[in-house]
N, C-alpha and C positions, 0 to 999 in steps of 0.2 A: 757755358751751356754746350753740351755735347750734341752734335747733329748725327742722326743715325745714317748708316750705310744706305738704307733704302731712300732716305731723303736726298742724300748727296747724289745717288745714281739717278733719281727722278729729275733732279735739277740738271744734271749732265745731259740726260735724254732730251729734256725740254729745250735747253740751249743749243744742243747739237741739231735738233730739228729746225731751230730758228736760224741755223747757219753760222753759229758762233764757233770760233776755234777753241780747241782744248786749252790753249795757253790763256786765252781771255776768260774762259770759264773758271780755270784755276785761280786766276787773279781776283775774280769777283768773289769766289768762295773764301779766299784768304782775307780779302778786305772785310767781308761780312762776319767771319767767324774766327779769324786769327790763324796764324801758321800752325800753332800747336793743336788746334782743334779740327784740322781738315786733312784730307788725304794728300798724297804727293802729286806733283804734276804728272808723273809717269802713270799713276793710277787713272787720272782723268783722261789722259791720252789713250790708254788701253780701253777704257770703258766707252769713250766716244767712238773709237774706231770699231769696236765690236757692235755698237748700236748702228753706226752708219752702214756697216756691211751686213746687217741683219743677223749676225751671230748671237746677239743678245737682245731679247725682248722683255726679259724679266728685270725689274729694278732691284729685286731683293738679292740676298746673299745666295750665291750658287755654290752648292756643296762640291768639294773636290772629290778625289778618288777615295779619301779616307786614309790614305797612306802618307805618312810624313815625308817631306822632301829628304830629310836626313834622319838618321837614328844613331846618336852618339851614346855608346855605352862603354864602360871600362873594358869589356871584352873586345869590342871593335877597335878601340884605341890600341890595345896591346897587340892585336892581330896585324895592325898596320906597322907597328914598330918593328 
């Protein structure tokens, strides 16, 4: 069973508000859904921190700038060589 990003983030928000640490939240998620079906500890830490600091109030997916972090093309590879 795949759990949605919104559900994971809602759970992180709820547990964070209840004073649970990101590490414990991640352990509970892995225990319930398995390592392959859940996000990384780093993701849980980042989301929990953003929620604690008020930077994130939305549990849904937040769109990025639309620009990819990297753009690898044959032209770019040749330019670097």
